[in-house]
Each structure stands twice: as structure tokens, then as C-alpha cells.
C-alpha positions as a LaTeX table, in Angstrom:
\begin{tabular}{lrrr}
\hline
Residue & $x$ (\AA) & $y$ (\AA) & $z$ (\AA) \\
\hline
Met1 & $-17.17$ & $-52.61$ & 30.12 \\
Ala2 & $-15.33$ & $-50.47$ & 32.63 \\
Arg3 & $-12.72$ & $-49.70$ & 29.99 \\
Ser4 & $-15.29$ & $-48.40$ & 27.48 \\
Phe5 & $-16.89$ & $-46.34$ & 30.26 \\
Gly6 & $-13.48$ & $-44.79$ & 30.92 \\
Val7 & $-13.07$ & $-43.96$ & 27.24 \\
Val8 & $-16.50$ & $-42.29$ & 27.20 \\
Val9 & $-15.65$ & $-40.26$ & 30.32 \\
Leu10 & $-12.36$ & $-39.19$ & 28.75 \\
Phe11 & $-14.10$ & $-38.22$ & 25.51 \\
Val12 & $-16.75$ & $-36.16$ & 27.34 \\
Ser13 & $-14.05$ & $-34.47$ & 29.44 \\
Val14 & $-12.06$ & $-33.50$ & 26.36 \\
Leu15 & $-15.21$ & $-32.21$ & 24.68 \\
Cys16 & $-16.14$ & $-30.06$ & 27.69 \\
Phe17 & $-12.59$ & $-28.73$ & 28.04 \\
Ser18 & $-12.34$ & $-27.81$ & 24.36 \\
Ser19 & $-15.70$ & $-26.04$ & 24.41 \\
Ala20 & $-14.55$ & $-24.03$ & 27.44 \\
Leu21 & $-11.47$ & $-22.95$ & 25.49 \\
Ala22 & $-13.54$ & $-22.04$ & 22.46 \\
Arg23 & $-15.69$ & $-19.60$ & 24.44 \\
Lys24 & $-15.08$ & $-16.12$ & 23.22 \\
Thr25 & $-13.40$ & $-13.89$ & 25.75 \\
Pro26 & $-14.44$ & $-10.24$ & 25.84 \\
Glu27 & $-12.32$ & $-8.04$ & 23.60 \\
Lys28 & $-9.67$ & $-5.94$ & 25.27 \\
Phe29 & $-7.49$ & $-3.44$ & 23.46 \\
Phe30 & $-4.83$ & $-0.98$ & 24.57 \\
Val31 & $-4.80$ & 2.45 & 22.94 \\
Glu32 & $-1.27$ & 3.80 & 23.16 \\
Gly33 & 0.29 & 7.08 & 22.16 \\
Lys34 & 2.54 & 9.99 & 22.99 \\
Ile35 & 2.05 & 13.67 & 23.76 \\
Tyr36 & 4.90 & 16.06 & 23.00 \\
Cys37 & 5.83 & 19.74 & 22.92 \\
Asp38 & 6.95 & 21.33 & 19.65 \\
Pro39 & 9.06 & 24.44 & 20.41 \\
Cys40 & 9.59 & 25.08 & 16.66 \\
His41 & 5.95 & 25.13 & 15.50 \\
Phe42 & 6.75 & 22.44 & 12.89 \\
Ala43 & 3.60 & 20.41 & 13.72 \\
Phe44 & 5.82 & 17.28 & 13.82 \\
Glu45 & 8.45 & 15.98 & 16.23 \\
Ser46 & 12.02 & 17.19 & 15.87 \\
Arg47 & 15.13 & 16.75 & 18.00 \\
Leu48 & 14.08 & 19.80 & 20.02 \\
Ser49 & 10.65 & 18.34 & 20.83 \\
Phe50 & 10.17 & 16.98 & 24.33 \\
Pro51 & 7.57 & 14.76 & 26.01 \\
Leu52 & 4.77 & 16.26 & 28.08 \\
Ser53 & 3.96 & 14.52 & 31.34 \\
Gly54 & 0.71 & 14.75 & 33.27 \\
Val55 & $-1.47$ & 15.55 & 30.24 \\
Asn56 & $-5.04$ & 14.23 & 30.43 \\
Val57 & $-5.99$ & 12.08 & 27.45 \\
Thr58 & $-9.57$ & 10.98 & 26.73 \\
Leu59 & $-10.79$ & 8.18 & 24.48 \\
Glu60 & $-14.38$ & 8.64 & 23.34 \\
Cys61 & $-16.33$ & 6.29 & 21.07 \\
Ile62 & $-19.54$ & 7.43 & 19.39 \\
Asn63 & $-21.96$ & 4.92 & 17.88 \\
Glu64 & $-22.52$ & 5.72 & 14.19 \\
Gln65 & $-26.13$ & 4.46 & 14.12 \\
Asn66 & $-27.62$ & 6.52 & 16.94 \\
Asn67 & $-24.91$ & 9.17 & 17.42 \\
Thr68 & $-24.55$ & 8.48 & 21.15 \\
Val69 & $-21.41$ & 8.10 & 23.25 \\
Ser70 & $-20.88$ & 4.37 & 23.72 \\
Tyr71 & $-17.54$ & 4.37 & 25.56 \\
Thr72 & $-15.35$ & 6.88 & 27.39 \\
Lys73 & $-12.07$ & 6.29 & 29.19 \\
Glu74 & $-9.40$ & 8.69 & 30.49 \\
Ser75 & $-5.70$ & 8.38 & 31.12 \\
Arg76 & $-2.70$ & 10.58 & 31.86 \\
Thr77 & 0.75 & 10.73 & 30.27 \\
Asp78 & 3.77 & 9.51 & 32.20 \\
Ala79 & 7.19 & 11.20 & 32.49 \\
Asn80 & 7.98 & 10.11 & 28.90 \\
Gly81 & 4.77 & 11.62 & 27.50 \\
Leu82 & 3.34 & 8.12 & 26.93 \\
Tyr83 & $-0.14$ & 6.85 & 27.77 \\
Ser84 & $-1.96$ & 3.54 & 27.56 \\
Ile85 & $-5.74$ & 3.30 & 27.77 \\
Pro86 & $-7.25$ & $-0.16$ & 28.35 \\
Val87 & $-10.45$ & $-0.58$ & 26.32 \\
His88 & $-13.06$ & $-3.28$ & 26.85 \\
Gly89 & $-15.28$ & $-4.50$ & 24.03 \\
Asp90 & $-15.24$ & $-4.39$ & 20.25 \\
His91 & $-16.18$ & $-0.97$ & 18.85 \\
Glu92 & $-16.63$ & $-1.83$ & 15.19 \\
Asp93 & $-19.74$ & 0.36 & 14.83 \\
Asp94 & $-18.17$ & 3.31 & 16.64 \\
Ile95 & $-16.04$ & 6.26 & 15.68 \\
Cys96 & $-13.37$ & 6.44 & 18.39 \\
Val97 & $-11.24$ & 9.51 & 18.95 \\
Val98 & $-8.38$ & 10.23 & 21.33 \\
Val99 & $-8.24$ & 13.85 & 22.51 \\
Ala100 & $-5.49$ & 15.47 & 24.58 \\
Asp101 & $-6.35$ & 18.26 & 27.01 \\
Ser102 & $-4.07$ & 21.28 & 27.06 \\
Pro103 & $-1.32$ & 20.89 & 29.66 \\
Asn104 & $-2.00$ & 22.56 & 33.00 \\
Glu105 & 1.60 & 23.57 & 33.61 \\
Gly106 & 4.63 & 24.66 & 31.65 \\
Glu107 & 5.28 & 26.70 & 28.55 \\
Cys108 & 3.65 & 24.34 & 26.06 \\
Lys109 & $-0.06$ & 25.18 & 25.99 \\
Glu110 & $-0.67$ & 26.29 & 22.40 \\
Val111 & $-2.94$ & 23.88 & 20.54 \\
Met112 & $-1.64$ & 22.26 & 17.35 \\
Pro113 & $-3.87$ & 21.09 & 14.50 \\
Asn114 & $-3.33$ & 17.45 & 15.57 \\
Lys115 & $-4.85$ & 17.69 & 19.05 \\
Ser116 & $-6.91$ & 14.54 & 18.40 \\
Asp117 & $-6.75$ & 11.39 & 16.30 \\
Arg118 & $-9.15$ & 8.62 & 15.29 \\
Ile119 & $-8.50$ & 5.02 & 16.21 \\
Ile120 & $-10.12$ & 1.75 & 15.06 \\
Leu121 & $-11.01$ & $-0.62$ & 17.90 \\
Thr122 & $-12.16$ & $-3.87$ & 16.34 \\
Asn123 & $-10.73$ & $-7.27$ & 15.54 \\
Asn124 & $-12.22$ & $-7.02$ & 12.04 \\
Met125 & $-9.37$ & $-4.96$ & 10.62 \\
Gly126 & $-6.67$ & $-7.59$ & 10.22 \\
Ala127 & $-4.40$ & $-6.54$ & 13.10 \\
Ala128 & $-3.40$ & $-9.40$ & 15.40 \\
Ser129 & $-2.05$ & $-7.19$ & 18.18 \\
Arg130 & $-4.27$ & $-5.91$ & 20.98 \\
Ala131 & $-2.34$ & $-2.61$ & 20.95 \\
Arg132 & $-3.69$ & 0.22 & 18.81 \\
Tyr133 & $-1.31$ & 3.12 & 18.26 \\
Val134 & $-2.38$ & 6.74 & 17.94 \\
Asn135 & $-0.23$ & 9.24 & 16.03 \\
Pro136 & 1.74 & 11.49 & 18.38 \\
Leu137 & $-0.30$ & 14.48 & 19.53 \\
Gly138 & 1.40 & 17.77 & 20.26 \\
Phe139 & 1.24 & 21.23 & 21.67 \\
Met140 & 3.46 & 24.24 & 20.94 \\
Thr141 & 5.24 & 26.87 & 22.93 \\
Gln142 & 4.02 & 30.44 & 22.52 \\
Thr143 & 7.40 & 31.57 & 21.19 \\
Ile144 & 9.69 & 29.73 & 18.76 \\
Asp145 & 12.95 & 28.40 & 20.23 \\
Ser146 & 16.09 & 30.11 & 18.88 \\
Gln147 & 17.63 & 26.71 & 17.99 \\
Cys148 & 14.84 & 25.95 & 15.50 \\
Asn149 & 16.72 & 27.69 & 12.65 \\
Val150 & 19.51 & 25.15 & 13.07 \\
Val151 & 16.99 & 22.29 & 12.93 \\
Val152 & 15.38 & 23.79 & 9.81 \\
His153 & 18.79 & 23.74 & 8.15 \\
Glu154 & 19.56 & 20.19 & 9.37 \\
Leu155 & 16.30 & 18.95 & 7.88 \\
Gly156 & 16.89 & 20.75 & 4.59 \\
Leu157 & 13.72 & 22.76 & 4.99 \\
Asp158 & 15.45 & 26.07 & 4.31 \\
Asn159 & 15.89 & 25.21 & 0.61 \\
Leu160 & 12.21 & 24.54 & $-0.12$ \\
Asp161 & 11.59 & 27.98 & $-1.62$ \\
Asp162 & 14.24 & 27.58 & $-4.35$ \\
\hline
\end{tabular}
């Protein structure tokens, strides 16, 4: 009798433990990206591009049904121009956008067309990783660097008009 009681206790313990493991944990994602300076006005990174540190980056999610802001989180780029924004919750019904503020210091304050980018923050997209990567966002210098002609030639962009 005591043996069957022990089996029942073991069975109930396993059942409770497995149900505790099956509980859904809140979703947590990491939105990661890079902010750079484009001294050639290419609107893409080249060997002359350099990272921008200390740039404020904001993630904002807007609910599609009622058009209200459902989530906002800010971050700042490190010395390598990289940022990581921790995000809590699944935002399947939201349109989420990462926006970079213009740098406060330095020569690179001109806004490029890709100052913001959309990001999908849900598990229902087939990605197993918790990291979500944003395309690099950039700013430009006011004047074009003199070395940009060399880079244009290296990339074969000078023969496009032929």
C-alpha cells in the first residue's frame, strides 16, 4: 500500500512539475541595429563610413486596430554605433518602427532617407531567435569626403552611365 502511495505521489509531482514548465513565459525580444555616418552620400555603408556613438534610438509600436501607441522604449548607441533594445510582450497587432534621432555632436547630422525602419516583434513569423535586426540607419556629413571618388571607382559605380 505504501508503495502504491509513493507511485501516486511521484506521478502527481511529475505532473505538477511538467505543468509548471509548460506555463508560457512572457515574450521578450531584443531589437538590435547600427547607426553609421556616410561621408560619401551613398545612402549605404562603404569603407569610409564610420559608426556613430551616443545616438538616441527609439522603438515605437502603434496598435493597428485603434491607432494608439502601445509600446515605447529608448536606447543609445555604443562606441561601435550598435544598440540593443529589450522589448517585452508580443506585438503581433502592432506596427513597430525604430527611429534614430540626429546626432547631437560631430559633423554627421544630415538626415538620410533611411532614418527609420520597421521591425516585426512576434513569435508568429517563423524566426526562432529572440533577436530582431534592423537595417543599418545612417546620417551624412554636410560635405562629401574627397576620398569618395576612389570608393566610387573601387565599387565600379563610375561606369554606370556607359
